[in-house]
N, C-alpha and C positions, 0 to 999 in steps of 0.2 A: 362383570369385570370391574376391578377397582379403577376409579377415574385417573389416579396418578399413574398407574401402570399403562393405561390407554394413552395418556398424554406422552409418556416416554416412548411408546411404540410409534406414535405419529410424529412426534417432534423430539429429537434427541437433546435432552437437557443435560448440561454438564457444568458444574460449579466452576471448575478451572477455566473452561471456555468463557463463561459469563464474566469472570474477573478480567480476562484478556480483552473481551469486548468493551467493557467499561473503560479500561485504560486506553484502548485504541480510540474510542470516541473522544475522550478528553484530549488525546494527542492531536487529532485532526481539527477539533474545534480551536485549540490553542494555536495550531499552525495557521489556520485560516485568519486568526486575529494577529498573526505575526508575534506571538508570545514565545519567548525563548524556552520556557518551561515545557513546551511541547515535547522537546527531545528527551526529558526525563521520563515522561509517560510512554514515549515510544520505546525506550529501553526496557521498561517493565513489561509491556505487552509483547515485545518480540521474544523475550526469554520464555514466556508461556507458550507462544505460538510455535516456537522451535520444537518443543515437545509434542504439541498437538498435531502439527503437520507431519512430523516423522511417523507418528502412530497411524496417521491416515494414509500413509504411503504416498504422500505428495512431496517427493524428494527435492524437486526444484524449489517448491515453496519453503522447504526446510532450509535450503541453502540461502534463499532470499531472506529469511528471518535472521540468519547469521550476518548477512550483509547489512540488514537494517540496524543491527546492534552497532556495527562499526559506524554507520552513517549517523546514528544518534549522537555518538561522541563527536563526529566531524561536524554535524549540523550545529550542535551546541557551541563548539569552538568557533565556527564560522560566524554564527549569529552573535556571539558574545563580543565580537569586534565592533558591533554597532554602538557599544557603550563608549568607544573611543571617538573623540572628536576628529581625530585624524583619519579615521577609516569608517566608512558607512556603506553597508550593502544596500543598494537600491534595487527596486523591482525593475526587471528588464524584460524585453520581448525579443524573440528570435525571428529572423526573416523566414518566409514560407519555404524557400529552397533549403534552408537548414533543417526544417521539419521533415521535408520530403526525404532527405538523406538519412535522418534519424529513423524514420518509419521504415524505409527500405532495409537499412542495416538491422534494425530490430526484428523485422519479419524473417530475414535470412537466418539470423541467430536462433530465433524461436523455432523455425522449421528444423534446423540441424539438431538442436538439443532435443526437440520432441521426437524426431526420428530415432535418434540414439536411444533415448529412454524407452520408447515403444518397442524397440527390437532387442535391447540388451539389458532390460531390468524388469522388475515387476511393478513399475510405476503405473499409477492410474491416471487417466485423462492427460497423457503425456504432452500432447501438442498444446492443449489449452493451458496446462500447468506451466509449460515453457514460455508461452506467450505472456501470461500474467507476470511471470518472474522477470523476463527480459525487460518488459516495458515498465515494470515497477522500479527496477534498478535505474532506468533512464529517468523516470519521473522523480525519484527520490533525489537524484543529483540536481534536478531542476529546482526542487524545493529548497535544498541547501544553498543553492546559488540565487534563490529568489527570482526564478524565471517564471513570469506570469502564466505561461501556457502549460505549466505542470498540471494545473487543475483540469484542463481539457483531456490530457492523457489519463489522469486519474478517473475521469468519468467513464472512459472506455474500459479501463482496467477493472473498475468496480463493478460495472454491469456484467462483464465476463466472469468475474470472481463470484458473483451471486450464484450462477449456475454451477461453477466448479465446486464450491464448498457445499452447496445443497446436495450435489450428487455424491458427496463423500459423507453425508449425514452430519455435517457440521452446520446445523441449522441456525444456531445463534450467530455464527460467523457469516452465514449468508445474509441474515438480517442486518448484521453490522455493515456489510458492503452495500446494502440498499441505503442505509443511513449515510455511509460514506459518499454515495452518489449525490445525495441531497446537499451534504456539507461541501462537496467539491464544487457544486454550482454556486453555493454561497461564497466559498473561498475565491472563486474566479471573479465574481462580482465585487467582492470586497477589495481584492488586490488590484483589480482594474480601476476602481475608484481611487485607491491610494496612488496608483501610477499617475493618474491625472494631476495629483496635487504635489508631486515631487519637484 
């Protein structure tokens, strides 16, 4: 059997997915460094992932990608205010009770969306898809507002997403989320260090 055919059977290679992965890695690396151009690469990657997720019947992830596109514009606008001397976004932390409220609300929304999709659509991995979508929306708002703890949310989301994408044969994207997990750990340490010097 041809080696390339064997590789494709074991590991689903897709050029479009590969491009999306590269843009996504650049986005997260730039975000971890608080570089405003992260939002441009975010916009490019989400346009590609909207198509990929829809084809994989991950409908909540498709909706999430549309949300990410809006957030790319919002994030760029919000971070661009940093160049103004009169307005600067500082890294902030949320109290534990606020996180407990966010996690409870996110869990309820995830369950309700997952239940609906599992029973009234042909969505795959409906509950997990809903979980990653709901908490990704929350974490993206936190990035745009420069809330330190966004990186901790991303670690949990990224680990869950590795299984989600691997189960839908989006293997490059599963590897991307493994890389995201490592970058999220770096991002948390980097932002924590910058928090101490504000």
